[in-house]
C-alpha positions, 0 to 999 in steps of 0.5 A: 499499499502506497500512501502520500502523507501531507501535513503542515506541522512536521520537523524541519530544519529550524524546528526539529520538534515541530509536529514530531508526532505526525512524523513518528505516525508515519514511521509506525505506519511504515513499520505496519507495512504501508509504503509512505511519502511525505509532502509538508506544506512549508510557508517560507515567511516569518510569523507576523510578529517577527516581521513587525519587529523586521527580524531578518534572522526569523526570515532567513530561517524560514526561507532556508529549509531544503526542499527534500530531506530524508528523515528516518528512512522517509523521503520528506518533501516541502512544498512552499506556498505563500498566504496571508497572515494567520490571524485573519486567514487561517481558514483559507490556507489551504486554497492558498496551498493547493496549486503548489500542493496539485503540482507536488503531487503529480510529481510524486505520483509520476515517481510513486503511484500512490493509492491514498492520500493522508491529511493532517488536520482538516485545515490547511492540509485536508483542504488543500488535497481536496482542492488539488487532487479531488479524485484521490481517496482522502483520509484526515486525521484530526488532533484537535485544533480544527475542532476546537479553534479553526472552527471558531474562527470564521464561518467560512473557516467552519464551512471549510472544515466540514467540506474537508469532512464530506470529501474524506473517506474516513476521519481519524480523531486522536480521542472519543472526545475529538470525534465527537466534536468531528460529527459535530462539525460535519463529519458523518458518523459512519466515517470517524474513528479513533486512532491513538498516537504512541510513544516508546516504552523504555526499559524500566530501571533496575530498582523498578523491577522489585517492588518496595515491600512497604508499597501497594501490590504491583507498585514500582519502587519510589525514586532514590531518597538523595534525589530532591522530589521533582515535577516536570511538565513538557509542553509549549509555553502558551496560555492554554497550557496553564504553566502559571497554575503550577507556578501558584501550586508550587508556591503553595507547596513549598512550605511543606516540601522545601526541597521540591522543583519544577522542570519545565521543557518547552519554549514560547510566547510566555516564557518572559511572563512565566519567569517574571511570575516565578520571581514574583512568587519566590520560586524562581530558583526551584523552577528550571526553564529548560527550553525546547529540547530534542524528543528523546531528551524531553521525554528523559526529563518527563520520565525522571521526575516524580510526577508529571504535571500539565494543567492544560485546557483544550487538550485533545489528547496530550501525547506529553502524559502518555510519554511520561506514563510510558516511564512509570510516572503519574500524570496529573491533567484537568478534569473534562478535557478530551485527552487526559479523560480519556487516558484516565479512563482507559487505565490507571496512572493519570488523575485529573483536578479541576481546570484553572484551580491551583489549590486543588492542584497543589492539594493532589501534588501534596497528596502524592509526594507525601504517599510513596505507595501511592505514588508507586502504584500509579506509576506501575499503572501508568506504564501498563496503560501505555503498554496496552493502549498507546504504543507506536506499533499499536498506533501503526497497525491501527493506521494502516488497518484505517487505510485499508477500510479508507481504500474499501470505501 
């Protein structure tokens, strides 16, 4: 089976972390038996904010992407196109990208006669494929932004998402909650399926092989007492991730946990404000802003903590939770969010707190830090949940099975 994957968010020379989950799903599909090539919709333009401040470095970075590369044995072609700035035109980016994508798809098909196109996101990728190659069988993966944000931008954007769903043979949602939103946004019930993204399962530390005698049955041994208790978060520094809530919770926890630290992996526009807030709350020396790290290093940071904490909102899935849980680290997310709610429902190891509630978050962290047995049992359950539900081989098999069903339709 030959598949052309079309994505907007995908690793680039300037940002090797961007959309890495889409690349990992492509690798998983290849390992499950599909022959895949990738086309990336690439705007060789810096963000509007960089243009306004005349950031020539950002302009050079955006325009320096090689057109064709090989990533982990997969051929990836970057398809440049131009469009107006994001804030008021994002719903129409598929129309702007379609002419360039049409040429790229025809060129690819001449040497790689693909049978199916898999687009990540209904807009712009799904819409661009619909316009560029309307006769090709199309599968659209929805990761949340399409049905949480894009459809709210304008009536035009809402119609564009609906048309992508109408054109697709199948719509793959990353959670059951996302699937419900897809149906509400125009996808017919018979088209929508859930395919979870995954993670790698690292070897367990030697100490984890022998449960602590005082721990709950099946629990992993707790971390060495010599290491200070540590919270970890992996996520872009944007408002919806609610990093500020963790800072406020940390300030509440310090009197009873004077050695507690918080490691943050990620970068983004909220970083200056978060650093300032950490100083105002008197916890700056306890917070490590590690910036964006390569995926393997980010997972290592998350998996070496005592607790993974990400009280974000508008969370359609959340690969970061399952990456931490794979290492036997309990995770904390927000109640009512599609991703954390589904992960928690499918097994143990992830607990939820009310959104935007630093006091509740601090209370749960305090309880878990005081109870080694509960924390170890949750860690063991977290690992088991990922092993059963959220691995890349499982994702690859489910993705290829969906391809076959799409072609049968």
